[in-house]
MIRO-123724 format. One record per residue (C-alpha): residue number from 1; residue in three letters; chain; z, y, x. Coordinates in pm, 1 decimal. Layout:
BEGIN
PT   paba   selo   zamar         pz         py         px
PT    NUM    ala       A          Z          Y          X
...
% end
This chain:
BEGIN
PT   paba   selo   zamar         pz         py         px
PT      1    met       A    -6184.2      494.5    -9525.2
PT      2    phe       A    -5907.2      621.0    -9368.7
PT      3    pro       A    -5887.0      692.1    -9004.4
PT      4    leu       A    -5656.7      481.7    -8792.8
PT      5    lys       A    -5333.5      633.5    -8640.0
PT      6    ser       A    -5233.5      517.7    -8297.8
PT      7    leu       A    -4885.0      398.3    -8318.6
PT      8    pro       A    -4615.0      480.9    -8069.2
PT      9    gln       A    -4589.2      231.0    -7785.8
PT     10    thr       A    -4233.8      167.1    -7635.4
PT     11    ser       A    -4257.1      144.5    -7229.3
PT     12    asn       A    -4129.2     -174.1    -7062.2
PT     13    gln       A    -4046.7       55.2    -6770.8
PT     14    ser       A    -3685.1      194.8    -6681.9
PT     15    gly       A    -3545.7      400.9    -6396.5
PT     16    phe       A    -3230.3      315.3    -6158.8
PT     17    thr       A    -2915.1      422.6    -6303.0
PT     18    leu       A    -2675.6      631.1    -6107.9
PT     19    leu       A    -2460.0      329.6    -5995.3
PT     20    glu       A    -2783.3      140.0    -5882.3
PT     21    leu       A    -2891.4      437.7    -5676.2
PT     22    val       A    -2542.4      484.7    -5492.9
PT     23    leu       A    -2531.7       95.4    -5445.9
PT     24    val       A    -2888.2      104.1    -5287.8
PT     25    leu       A    -2814.9      430.7    -5067.9
PT     26    phe       A    -2461.2      268.5    -4949.7
PT     27    ile       A    -2646.3      -71.5    -4853.6
PT     28    ile       A    -2923.8      145.1    -4657.8
PT     29    ala       A    -2652.1      333.7    -4488.3
PT     30    leu       A    -2457.9       22.5    -4392.2
PT     31    val       A    -2741.3     -156.6    -4259.2
PT     32    ala       A    -2845.3      134.8    -4050.9
PT     33    ser       A    -2485.7      199.3    -3904.1
PT     34    thr       A    -2422.4     -177.7    -3815.4
PT     35    pro       A    -2633.6     -120.9    -3480.4
PT     36    leu       A    -2434.1      188.6    -3411.1
PT     37    leu       A    -2111.0        7.7    -3451.0
PT     38    phe       A    -2210.8     -247.2    -3241.0
PT     39    ile       A    -2351.6       23.7    -2972.6
PT     40    asp       A    -2007.1      180.3    -2973.8
PT     41    glu       A    -1807.3     -144.1    -2954.9
PT     42    gln       A    -2029.1     -235.2    -2644.5
PT     43    asp       A    -2005.1      116.8    -2501.8
PT     44    gln       A    -1618.8       92.8    -2534.0
PT     45    gln       A    -1581.3     -257.6    -2377.8
PT     46    leu       A    -1773.1     -151.2    -2054.7
PT     47    arg       A    -1572.3      148.9    -2037.8
PT     48    tyr       A    -1266.3      -69.3    -2017.8
PT     49    glu       A    -1439.1     -297.7    -1808.0
PT     50    asp       A    -1520.9       -4.7    -1564.1
PT     51    thr       A    -1140.2      110.4    -1582.2
PT     52    ile       A    -1006.3     -264.2    -1498.7
PT     53    gln       A    -1277.8     -276.0    -1181.0
PT     54    lys       A    -1131.3       93.3    -1058.3
PT     55    ile       A     -787.6      -39.7    -1074.3
PT     56    ala       A     -870.3     -337.5     -881.4
PT     57    leu       A    -1032.5      -92.1     -612.7
PT     58    ile       A     -719.4      121.4     -609.7
PT     59    lys       A     -492.8     -188.4     -559.9
PT     60    asp       A     -688.4     -316.4     -267.5
PT     61    ala       A     -698.2       20.1     -113.8
PT     62    ile       A     -330.4       50.0     -110.0
PT     63    ile       A     -256.8     -284.7       33.2
PT     64    lys       A     -479.9     -585.7       50.9
PT     65    arg       A     -393.8     -926.4      164.0
PT     66    glu       A     -653.4    -1207.6      267.7
PT     67    ser       A     -606.1    -1482.3      472.0
PT     68    tyr       A     -823.2    -1643.8      764.2
PT     69    arg       A     -754.6    -2001.3      865.5
PT     70    gly       A     -413.6    -1985.1      717.5
PT     71    gln       A     -311.2    -1649.7      878.0
PT     72    pro       A     -246.5    -1358.9      670.6
PT     73    ile       A     -466.2    -1033.2      701.6
PT     74    leu       A     -349.3     -722.4      588.3
PT     75    ser       A     -534.9     -413.5      517.2
PT     76    gly       A     -524.1      -77.1      330.1
PT     77    phe       A     -363.4      255.0      319.9
PT     78    ile       A       -6.2      142.2      375.8
PT     79    val       A     -102.3      -58.9      673.6
PT     80    asp       A     -265.3      201.9      844.8
PT     81    asn       A      -30.3      464.3      742.3
PT     82    gly       A      308.1      319.6      704.0
PT     83    val       A      395.6      503.7      393.3
PT     84    leu       A      290.5      471.0       19.2
PT     85    pro       A       41.5      724.0     -125.6
PT     86    ser       A      220.3     1012.8     -297.6
PT     87    glu       A      148.9     1162.7     -654.2
PT     88    asn       A     -188.7     1279.9     -496.8
PT     89    ala       A     -251.4      922.6     -454.9
PT     90    ile       A     -606.8      900.8     -566.1
PT     91    thr       A     -693.1     1218.0     -349.1
PT     92    glu       A     -531.7     1047.0      -68.6
PT     93    leu       A     -731.1      749.5      -99.7
PT     94    leu       A    -1065.4      943.6     -114.0
PT     95    glu       A     -966.2     1184.6      162.4
PT     96    lys       A     -761.4     1226.7      452.6
PT     97    pro       A     -432.5     1490.3      383.5
PT     98    pro       A     -471.4     1786.2      584.1
PT     99    gln       A     -273.3     1738.5      931.1
PT    100    trp       A     -267.1     1386.9      894.2
PT    101    phe       A     -323.4     1160.5     1190.4
PT    102    gln       A     -713.9     1039.3     1192.0
PT    103    leu       A     -747.7      657.0     1211.9
PT    104    glu       A     -792.7      511.6     1584.8
PT    105    gln       A     -661.0      293.1     1838.7
PT    106    ala       A     -341.6      511.8     1887.7
PT    107    thr       A      -80.2      494.5     2152.3
PT    108    pro       A      275.2      416.8     2074.4
PT    109    tyr       A      586.5      606.1     2156.8
PT    110    phe       A      941.9      467.9     2197.0
PT    111    asn       A     1216.0      711.6     2166.5
PT    112    phe       A     1587.2      667.0     2231.1
PT    113    gly       A     1672.6     1011.9     2175.8
PT    114    ser       A     1740.9     1254.3     1923.1
PT    115    asp       A     1425.4     1471.3     1947.3
PT    116    ser       A     1054.0     1403.2     1951.9
PT    117    ser       A     1030.7     1547.9     2290.8
PT    118    asp       A     1243.9     1246.3     2440.4
PT    119    ala       A      958.8     1008.5     2331.7
PT    120    val       A      795.0      814.5     2595.1
PT    121    ala       A      409.8      736.0     2561.5
PT    122    val       A      337.4      314.9     2599.0
PT    123    thr       A      -18.8      351.2     2755.2
PT    124    leu       A      -17.3      -29.6     2820.4
PT    125    ile       A     -110.5     -104.4     2454.4
PT    126    thr       A     -245.2       66.2     2180.5
PT    127    gln       A     -235.3       -7.7     1796.1
PT    128    arg       A     -480.0       64.7     1523.8
PT    129    lys       A     -306.1      340.4     1311.9
PT    130    gly       A     -404.6      653.6     1111.7
PT    131    his       A     -573.9      765.3      798.0
PT    132    thr       A     -931.0      613.0      767.3
PT    133    gly       A    -1075.3      901.6      560.3
PT    134    gln       A    -1188.4      710.8      264.0
PT    135    tyr       A    -1020.9      392.2      128.4
PT    136    ile       A    -1215.3      370.7     -188.6
PT    137    leu       A    -1616.0      359.6     -127.7
PT    138    ser       A    -1739.9      270.5     -486.1
PT    139    gly       A    -1698.0      411.9     -812.9
PT    140    val       A    -1668.4      773.5     -709.3
PT    141    asp       A    -1855.8     1037.7     -890.4
PT    142    ser       A    -2054.0     1310.7     -758.9
PT    143    asn       A    -1739.2     1550.7     -738.6
PT    144    asn       A    -1552.7     1280.1     -501.8
PT    145    asp       A    -1332.4     1205.8     -798.7
PT    146    leu       A    -1216.4      848.8     -919.5
PT    147    leu       A    -1175.3      836.7    -1308.5
PT    148    asp       A    -1134.8      578.5    -1527.4
PT    149    gly       A    -1392.5      464.8    -1790.2
PT    150    trp       A    -1350.5      749.5    -2020.8
PT    151    gly       A    -1366.2      979.7    -1781.7
PT    152    gln       A     -989.0     1061.9    -1740.0
PT    153    pro       A     -767.4     1048.0    -1435.5
PT    154    phe       A     -564.5      798.4    -1335.2
PT    155    ile       A     -189.3      865.6    -1375.6
PT    156    val       A       85.0      836.7    -1084.2
PT    157    asp       A      455.9      837.0    -1175.9
PT    158    ser       A      560.9     1090.3     -915.0
PT    159    ser       A      928.6      963.1     -948.1
PT    160    gln       A      809.9      628.7     -789.7
PT    161    ala       A      589.5      773.3     -535.4
PT    162    ser       A      706.7      797.8     -191.6
PT    163    gly       A      541.4     1129.5     -113.1
PT    164    ser       A      395.8     1226.2      233.1
PT    165    asp       A      644.4     1422.2      391.0
PT    166    ala       A      920.3     1306.3      622.2
PT    167    asp       A     1201.3     1336.4      400.2
PT    168    asn       A     1071.9     1101.7      151.8
PT    169    ile       A      935.1      812.9      359.9
PT    170    glu       A     1280.2      631.4      465.8
PT    171    lys       A     1417.2      566.6       98.7
PT    172    gly       A     1422.7      200.2      135.0
PT    173    ala       A     1447.2      -10.1     -172.9
PT    174    asp       A     1420.4      311.3     -376.8
PT    175    val       A     1071.9      367.6     -306.7
PT    176    gly       A      785.2      211.0     -508.6
PT    177    phe       A      460.2      325.5     -660.1
PT    178    leu       A      319.5      321.9    -1049.5
PT    179    leu       A      -13.4      413.3    -1154.4
PT    180    ser       A     -147.2      368.9    -1499.1
PT    181    thr       A     -434.8      478.6    -1729.7
PT    182    ser       A     -513.6      730.4    -2011.8
PT    183    glu       A     -420.7      687.5    -2343.5
PT    184    ala       A     -788.6      636.9    -2406.6
PT    185    val       A     -774.4      303.2    -2254.1
PT    186    glu       A     -463.4      211.8    -2450.0
PT    187    ala       A     -608.2      311.1    -2762.4
PT    188    tyr       A     -897.1       81.7    -2724.2
PT    189    ser       A     -738.9     -219.3    -2562.6
PT    190    gly       A     -381.3     -188.1    -2734.4
PT    191    arg       A     -244.6     -211.3    -2365.2
PT    192    lys       A     -184.1       18.8    -2066.9
PT    193    pro       A     -308.4     -135.2    -1736.3
PT    194    glu       A     -111.6      -24.0    -1428.6
PT    195    ile       A      -41.8      -87.6    -1070.4
PT    196    thr       A      300.5     -149.8     -982.2
PT    197    val       A      397.4     -168.1     -613.5
PT    198    asp       A      769.1     -231.2     -564.4
PT    199    ala       A      979.7     -180.0     -237.2
PT    200    ser       A      956.1     -563.0     -162.4
PT    201    asn       A      563.5     -533.3     -180.4
PT    202    trp       A      513.1     -305.1      110.6
PT    203    gln       A      812.7     -320.4      323.4
PT    204    ile       A     1091.6     -557.8      431.6
PT    205    pro       A     1465.1     -424.1      550.1
PT    206    leu       A     1533.4     -448.1      953.0
PT    207    thr       A     1760.6     -770.7      843.1
PT    208    gly       A     1479.7     -949.7      715.7
PT    209    ile       A     1320.1     -953.3     1043.5
PT    210    asn       A     1294.6    -1274.4     1251.5
PT    211    ile       A     1313.1    -1238.2     1650.5
PT    212    gln       A     1435.2    -1503.2     1881.7
PT    213    leu       A     1494.4    -1424.7     2255.0
PT    214    phe       A     1503.0    -1714.7     2469.3
PT    215    asn       A     1713.2    -1720.0     2795.9
PT    216    tyr       A     1610.7    -2008.1     3029.6
PT    217    asp       A     1799.5    -1893.8     3307.5
PT    218    ser       A     2093.8    -2140.2     3350.7
PT    219    ser       A     2246.3    -1926.2     3598.5
PT    220    asn       A     2270.1    -1594.3     3441.3
PT    221    ala       A     2347.2    -1426.9     3114.1
PT    222    ile       A     2198.9    -1103.3     2980.2
PT    223    pro       A     2508.4     -919.7     2866.0
PT    224    ile       A     2511.4     -586.7     2675.1
PT    225    thr       A     2620.8     -418.3     2970.9
PT    226    asp       A     2265.3     -459.5     3152.4
PT    227    asp       A     2125.0     -213.7     2907.5
PT    228    gln       A     1820.7     -445.6     2809.5
PT    229    his       A     1693.0     -380.7     2447.2
PT    230    leu       A     1435.2     -505.9     2204.3
PT    231    ala       A     1242.7     -222.3     2044.8
PT    232    ile       A     1017.1     -207.9     1737.8
PT    233    leu       A      779.6       89.7     1721.6
PT    234    val       A      699.7      189.1     1377.9
PT    235    phe       A      416.8      433.7     1287.1
PT    236    arg       A      459.5      671.8      977.4
PT    237    asn       A      192.3      903.9      905.5
PT    238    ser       A      228.7     1265.6      769.9
PT    239    thr       A      162.0     1622.0      809.0
PT    240    asp       A      281.0     1626.4     1152.3
PT    241    gly       A      -34.4     1425.7     1268.6
PT    242    gly       A      -84.5     1692.7     1546.4
PT    243    thr       A      200.6     1583.7     1711.5
PT    244    pro       A      194.6     1209.6     1755.8
PT    245    thr       A      549.8     1181.6     1902.6
PT    246    lys       A      693.9     1270.2     1569.1
PT    247    leu       A      526.4      984.0     1375.2
PT    248    trp       A      663.3      701.4     1568.6
PT    249    thr       A     1030.1      573.5     1513.0
PT    250    thr       A     1188.2      313.3     1725.8
PT    251    tyr       A     1422.6       64.5     1587.1
PT    252    his       A     1609.3     -141.6     1850.3
PT    253    phe       A     1884.2     -365.3     1918.9
PT    254    ala       A     2081.9     -470.6     2260.7
PT    255    val       A     1988.7     -790.9     2431.5
PT    256    asp       A     2317.1    -1023.0     2463.5
PT    257    val       A     2226.4    -1363.8     2528.9
PT    258    ser       A     2423.8    -1618.3     2722.4
PT    259    lys       A     2268.7    -1816.9     3023.3
PT    260    ala       A     2105.1    -2145.0     2935.1
PT    261    pro       A     2295.5    -2451.9     2878.7
PT    262    ser       A     2087.8    -2631.3     3124.4
PT    263    thr       A     1731.1    -2634.2     3246.9
PT    264    gly       A     1478.4    -2674.9     3019.7
PT    265    ile       A     1716.5    -2557.8     2705.5
PT    266    pro       A     1721.3    -2194.8     2637.2
PT    267    ala       A     2018.2    -1996.8     2515.3
PT    268    val       A     1894.5    -1802.8     2204.7
PT    269    gln       A     1983.1    -1470.8     2051.0
PT    270    thr       A     1834.5    -1398.8     1693.5
PT    271    ser       A     1751.3    -1034.5     1573.5
PT    272    pro       A     2080.2     -893.8     1388.9
PT    273    ser       A     2132.3    -1026.7     1033.1
PT    274    ile       A     2340.4     -724.1      948.3
PT    275    ile       A     2233.9     -345.5      978.0
PT    276    ser       A     2510.9     -266.2     1201.2
PT    277    gly       A     2341.1     -432.1     1479.8
PT    278    trp       A     2041.4     -206.2     1470.6
PT    279    his       A     1970.6      132.8     1586.3
PT    280    arg       A     1723.2      401.8     1481.2
PT    281    asn       A     1619.9      605.0     1780.5
PT    282    asp       A     1949.1      751.1     1901.5
PT    283    ser       A     2150.2      670.7     1593.1
PT    284    ser       A     2281.0      387.9     1399.1
PT    285    ala       A     2059.6      212.7     1150.1
PT    286    asp       A     2163.2      224.7      766.9
PT    287    ala       A     2051.7       26.2      478.5
PT    288    ser       A     1760.8      278.9      395.0
PT    289    asp       A     1586.9      180.3      708.5
PT    290    tyr       A     1297.5      -49.3      628.8
PT    291    ile       A      994.5     -163.9      818.5
PT    292    pro       A      643.2     -111.9      655.5
PT    293    val       A      408.7     -404.2      636.9
PT    294    gly       A      135.1     -444.6      908.8
PT    295    glu       A      170.5     -496.4     1277.7
PT    296    his       A      417.5     -323.7     1493.3
PT    297    pro       A      434.6     -306.3     1874.0
PT    298    val       A      749.5     -477.1     2031.2
PT    299    leu       A      900.8     -391.9     2356.7
PT    300    leu       A     1165.2     -555.3     2593.3
PT    301    leu       A     1276.2     -315.8     2850.9
PT    302    asn       A     1562.6     -269.3     3103.3
PT    303    asp       A     1704.5       64.4     3097.4
PT    304    asp       A     1980.6       29.8     3354.9
PT    305    asp       A     1969.1      402.1     3446.8
PT    306    asn       A     2003.7      524.1     3085.2
PT    307    asp       A     1678.4      690.8     3126.0
PT    308    pro       A     1420.9      500.8     2948.1
PT    309    gln       A     1053.2      519.4     3099.8
PT    310    glu       A      745.2      307.0     3060.1
PT    311    glu       A      814.4      120.6     3383.8
PT    312    asp       A     1120.7       -7.6     3245.1
PT    313    ile       A      908.0     -219.6     2991.7
PT    314    tyr       A      887.6     -590.8     3115.1
PT    315    gln       A      729.8     -744.7     2792.0
PT    316    ile       A      523.6     -636.2     2505.5
PT    317    ser       A      437.3     -824.5     2204.3
PT    318    lys       A      348.9     -722.6     1827.3
PT    319    leu       A      531.5     -805.2     1514.2
PT    320    leu       A      351.1     -869.8     1193.5
PT    321    val       A      553.6     -789.2      881.8
PT    322    ile       A      391.1     -947.7      567.6
PT    323    pro       A      496.9     -845.6      186.9
PT    324    asn       A      668.1    -1117.2      -44.8
PT    325    gly       A      726.8    -1416.2      186.3
PT    326    thr       A      903.6    -1534.7      447.8
PT    327    gln       A      856.4    -1348.0      772.8
PT    328    pro       A      687.1    -1505.1     1071.3
PT    329    thr       A      918.3    -1554.6     1374.8
PT    330    leu       A      869.2    -1368.1     1712.4
PT    331    thr       A      960.4    -1533.9     1994.3
PT    332    leu       A     1026.6    -1382.4     2347.5
PT    333    thr       A     1145.0    -1473.8     2666.7
PT    334    val       A     1393.8    -1242.7     2836.4
PT    335    ser       A     1464.0    -1216.1     3203.0
PT    336    pro       A     1809.6    -1137.0     3366.2
% end
């Protein structure tokens, strides 16, 4: 008998090909990276939303308009200080610039002279004016910086900012404000969110003010020769905060109203609709003279000795200037 020889057996098992291995590894990597992609997209969206929220905070800090029982309520940097933030806007919204006047119930000054030493204090009233110290209370980091969602600073177009010095606060229609975001925001969203404050958003020309003077006296007119004036006192903050007399500008026009046509029916004078009828302190006003939004003291005074003093004031009121809208009419009664 011959011994049996084992025959070679063919295995039914075989390994992955290289292509199959690459495909498997690709699928594993794709599955593993999908949550990361989702997390990254979610992170980018949260950063974008954080940026939008901070833009809203900045906008409200510059000027905010609300209403109560149909009446406008204005607040913010411009209302308190009478000027736009400068190219250092974010810093100025987070802390009071050096030498600026601090927010308080301030004593107004009127001035018909050429120098701040000619200013006269109006102690009969006060006006809430000055820098509040911090206009943005949330979203600020530990270094007291306000950055966008990507940790980048907001950008202010300095050519559109007013600046905080006296030479730049009366540019009239040329003064605006533009704040935009970093390139990271644009790279994610495809747009660059920004804040634009045009001149008409924060001030109005003198000729846009609506004031009516009523004379109920049917026997006496009030001619220009009587030296009566209506004066608007405007506060503008600056590095002269240590000398409050330098922070107030007086815009005024001469009272010139005829006698009442009959008892109970007043003669009416309206504020000048052309700039030549207005004066700024001791000079003629010009087209660059604008009034910032907010509340401003208004005086009627009789300066019959060409030496205006507080005792010459016989009526005090306040004028509210609102942005982008028809101005409310202030009505005062004059006395011969």
